[in-house]
C-alpha positions as a Markdown table, in Angstrom:
| # | Residue | x | y | z |
|---|---|---|---|---|
| 1 | Unk | -1.0 | -13.1 | -19.5 |
| 2 | Unk | 1.4 | -11.1 | -21.6 |
| 3 | Unk | 4.0 | -8.8 | -20.1 |
| 4 | Unk | 4.1 | -5.3 | -21.6 |
| 5 | Unk | 7.1 | -3.0 | -21.3 |
| 6 | Unk | 5.9 | 0.5 | -20.5 |
| 7 | Unk | 8.1 | 3.7 | -20.6 |
| 8 | Unk | 7.1 | 6.7 | -18.6 |
| 9 | Unk | 7.1 | 10.0 | -20.5 |
| 10 | Unk | 9.1 | 13.1 | -19.7 |
| 11 | Unk | 6.7 | 15.9 | -18.6 |
| 12 | Unk | 8.1 | 19.5 | -18.2 |
| 13 | Unk | 5.6 | 20.3 | -15.4 |
| 14 | Unk | 6.8 | 17.6 | -13.1 |
| 15 | Unk | 9.9 | 15.9 | -11.6 |
| 16 | Unk | 9.0 | 12.2 | -11.4 |
| 17 | Unk | 6.0 | 9.8 | -11.5 |
| 18 | Unk | 4.6 | 8.2 | -8.4 |
| 19 | Unk | 2.7 | 4.9 | -8.5 |
| 20 | Unk | -0.6 | 5.1 | -6.6 |
| 21 | Unk | -2.1 | 1.7 | -7.6 |
| 22 | Unk | -0.7 | -1.5 | -9.2 |
| 23 | Unk | -3.3 | -4.2 | -9.1 |
| 24 | Unk | -0.8 | -6.9 | -9.9 |
| 25 | Unk | 1.7 | -6.0 | -7.1 |
| 26 | Unk | 0.2 | -3.4 | -4.8 |
| 27 | Unk | 2.8 | -4.0 | -2.1 |
| 28 | Unk | 5.8 | -3.4 | -4.4 |
| 29 | Unk | 4.9 | -0.2 | -6.2 |
| 30 | Unk | 2.6 | 1.8 | -3.9 |
| 31 | Unk | 4.2 | 5.2 | -3.5 |
| 32 | Unk | 7.3 | 4.2 | -5.6 |
| 33 | Unk | 8.9 | 7.1 | -7.3 |
| 34 | Unk | 9.7 | 6.5 | -11.0 |
| 35 | Unk | 12.1 | 8.6 | -13.0 |
| 36 | Unk | 11.1 | 9.9 | -16.5 |
| 37 | Unk | 11.9 | 7.5 | -19.3 |
| 38 | Unk | 12.2 | 4.6 | -16.9 |
| 39 | Unk | 10.8 | 1.3 | -18.3 |
| 40 | Unk | 9.1 | -1.4 | -16.3 |
| 41 | Unk | 7.0 | -4.5 | -17.1 |
| 42 | Unk | 3.3 | -4.4 | -16.7 |
| 43 | Unk | 1.4 | -7.7 | -16.5 |
| 44 | Unk | -1.6 | -8.1 | -18.8 |
| 45 | Unk | -5.0 | -7.4 | -17.3 |
| 46 | Unk | -3.6 | -5.3 | -14.5 |
| 47 | Unk | -4.0 | -1.6 | -13.9 |
| 48 | Unk | -1.5 | 1.1 | -12.9 |
| 49 | Unk | -2.4 | 4.5 | -11.7 |
| 50 | Unk | 0.4 | 7.0 | -11.8 |
| 51 | Unk | 0.5 | 10.6 | -10.8 |
| 52 | Unk | 3.0 | 13.3 | -11.9 |
| 53 | Unk | 4.8 | 14.8 | -8.9 |
| 54 | Unk | 7.1 | 17.8 | -8.2 |
| 55 | Unk | 9.8 | 17.8 | -5.6 |
| 56 | Unk | 8.2 | 20.6 | -3.6 |
| 57 | Unk | 4.9 | 18.6 | -3.3 |
């Protein structure tokens, strides 16, 4: 399956993204904090669920 580069957007209401689910590599990304504008590879036919976080949360 194709690998797709994905860049996380910058959002003024948050400080970073947190990965809640990665169906391709659940053990690697669960709870991982990702900075704005960071890029990572997503495998085709997989699903990611990200949530916007703030430092005080």
